[in-house]
C-alpha positions as CSV (number, residue, x, y, z in Angstrom):
1,M,118.8,141.8,137.4
2,K,118.9,144.3,134.6
3,N,116.4,142.1,132.6
4,L,114.0,142.1,135.5
5,L,114.2,145.9,136.0
6,W,113.2,146.7,132.4
7,I,110.5,144.1,132.4
8,V,109.0,145.5,135.6
9,L,109.1,149.1,134.2
10,V,107.5,148.1,130.9
11,I,104.8,146.1,132.8
12,I,104.0,149.1,135.1
13,S,103.8,151.3,132.0
14,L,101.5,148.9,130.1
15,T,99.3,148.4,133.1
16,I,98.7,152.1,133.7
17,F,98.0,152.6,130.0
18,G,95.7,149.6,130.0
19,F,93.6,150.9,132.9
20,S,93.4,154.3,131.2
21,V,92.1,152.6,128.0
22,S,89.6,150.5,130.0
23,K,88.2,153.7,131.7
24,K,87.7,155.3,128.3
25,I,86.0,152.1,127.0
26,A,83.7,152.0,130.0
27,F,82.8,155.6,129.5
28,K,82.0,155.0,125.9
29,Q,79.8,152.0,126.8
30,N,77.9,154.0,129.4
31,V,77.8,157.6,128.2
32,S,79.2,158.6,124.8
33,G,77.8,155.6,123.0
34,Y,74.3,156.3,124.2
35,L,74.6,160.0,123.4
36,K,75.6,159.1,119.8
37,R,72.6,156.8,119.6
38,A,70.3,159.5,120.9
39,A,71.7,161.9,118.3
40,D,71.1,159.3,115.6
41,A,67.6,158.3,116.8
42,S,64.7,158.8,114.4
43,T,62.0,159.0,117.0
44,I,61.5,161.2,120.1
45,D,60.9,158.1,122.3
46,L,64.1,156.4,121.1
47,A,66.2,159.5,121.5
48,N,64.8,160.1,125.0
49,E,65.5,156.4,126.0
50,E,69.1,156.6,124.9
51,L,69.7,160.0,126.4
52,T,68.2,158.9,129.7
53,K,70.7,155.9,129.9
54,A,73.6,158.3,129.6
55,I,72.2,160.8,132.1
56,D,71.4,158.0,134.6
57,Y,75.0,156.9,134.5
58,L,76.3,160.4,134.9
59,E,74.1,161.0,137.9
60,A,75.0,157.6,139.5
61,N,78.7,158.4,139.2
62,N,78.5,162.1,140.3
63,M,79.5,163.5,136.9
64,T,77.1,166.4,137.0
65,S,79.3,169.4,138.0
66,G,82.8,170.6,138.2
67,Y,85.6,170.9,135.6
68,T,87.8,168.3,134.1
69,S,90.8,170.6,133.8
70,I,93.7,170.4,136.2
71,L,95.5,173.8,136.0
72,Y,92.9,176.2,134.9
73,E,89.2,176.1,134.1
74,T,88.0,176.6,130.5
75,P,84.3,176.6,129.2
76,D,84.8,173.5,127.2
77,E,85.7,171.5,130.3
78,D,82.6,172.7,132.3
79,I,80.7,169.5,133.3
80,G,77.9,171.5,134.9
81,F,77.0,173.4,131.8
82,W,77.2,170.3,129.6
83,Y,75.1,168.2,132.0
84,R,72.4,171.0,132.3
85,N,72.3,171.1,128.5
86,L,71.7,167.3,128.5
87,K,69.0,167.6,131.1
88,A,67.3,170.4,129.2
89,S,67.3,168.3,126.1
90,Q,65.9,165.4,128.0
91,N,63.1,167.6,129.4
92,E,62.3,168.9,126.0
93,L,62.0,165.3,124.6
94,A,59.9,164.2,127.6
95,N,57.5,167.2,127.5
96,L,56.9,167.3,123.7
97,K,53.1,167.0,123.4
98,S,52.8,168.0,119.7
99,E,51.8,165.4,117.2
100,S,53.2,167.5,114.4
101,A,55.9,165.6,112.4
102,L,57.6,168.9,111.7
103,E,57.9,169.8,115.3
104,K,59.2,166.4,116.3
105,T,61.8,166.6,113.5
106,N,62.9,170.0,114.6
107,V,63.3,168.7,118.2
108,L,65.4,165.8,116.9
109,I,67.5,168.1,114.8
110,K,68.1,170.4,117.8
111,L,69.0,167.4,119.9
112,R,71.5,166.3,117.3
113,E,73.1,169.7,117.2
114,T,73.3,169.8,121.0
115,L,74.9,166.3,121.3
116,L,77.3,166.4,118.3
117,D,80.1,168.8,117.4
118,S,79.7,170.0,113.8
119,G,82.4,169.3,111.3
120,E,83.4,166.8,108.7
121,K,83.1,163.9,111.1
122,S,80.6,164.6,113.8
123,K,81.8,163.7,117.3
124,V,79.9,163.5,120.5
125,T,80.3,166.7,122.5
126,I,81.9,165.8,125.8
127,P,84.2,167.7,128.1
128,D,87.8,166.3,127.6
129,G,88.9,164.0,130.4
130,L,85.4,163.2,131.7
131,A,86.1,159.4,131.5
132,V,88.6,159.7,134.4
133,Y,86.7,162.4,136.4
134,P,87.1,163.3,139.3
135,N,90.6,161.9,139.4
136,N,92.0,163.9,136.4
137,A,95.1,165.1,138.3
138,L,95.9,161.6,139.5
139,W,95.4,160.2,136.0
140,A,97.6,162.9,134.4
141,A,100.4,162.1,136.9
142,L,99.9,158.3,136.3
143,M,100.2,158.8,132.6
144,W,103.4,160.8,132.9
145,F,104.8,158.2,135.2
146,A,103.7,155.4,132.8
147,L,105.4,157.3,130.0
148,A,108.6,157.6,132.0
149,C,108.6,154.0,133.0
150,G,107.9,152.9,129.5
151,L,110.8,155.0,128.1
152,A,113.2,153.9,130.8
153,G,112.2,150.3,130.4
154,F,112.6,150.3,126.6
155,G,115.8,152.2,127.0
156,L,117.2,149.6,129.4
157,M,116.0,146.8,127.1
158,L,117.8,148.3,124.1
159,K,120.9,148.8,126.2
160,E,120.7,145.1,127.3
161,I,120.2,144.0,123.7
162,G,123.2,146.1,122.6
163,E,125.4,144.6,125.4
164,A,124.2,141.1,124.5
165,E,125.1,141.7,120.8
166,K,128.5,143.0,121.8
167,R,129.2,139.9,123.9
168,Y,128.0,137.7,121.1
169,N,130.3,139.5,118.6
170,E,133.3,139.2,121.0
171,R,132.7,135.4,121.3
172,K,132.3,135.1,117.6
173,K,135.6,137.0,117.1
174,L,137.4,134.8,119.7
175,Q,136.1,131.7,117.9
176,N,137.3,133.0,114.6
177,D,140.7,133.8,116.0
178,E,141.1,130.2,117.4
179,I,140.4,128.7,114.0
């Protein structure tokens, strides 16, 4: 029975962590990956195409307003500002009429600065927790529950291994005593 309990706890933990990872992967496939490609695009049309894919997904999944925070709202978790910034960039790309290479390059540089955080390794600017929005509180609770289940499961497993090793050593001692 003890074996079954720790196995169930570990499976619950791994399942929740697995779903969390799959949500992040799906978000990367549908939003952040396209935003990175838009930032890396060398033409206005290509940048607009990639940016539009990300925006279409955000709109289809109602990820255009609100905050990703659970306890208090901070500017870096404001989805509405971030989304409006993306839409403004999309409009600028779509409405660029100039044939000037310099102006096109400037718009692409501005887009890159908008989409990526500056630093040693540029990363797409996205409010933290957007991959699980609007269920951030649920996912936070599930992650804590998964952590507790995982720790309890591994703790029970280690206890069971210790008890099995103790029984083995006792049998080994009895066998040695009989010889």
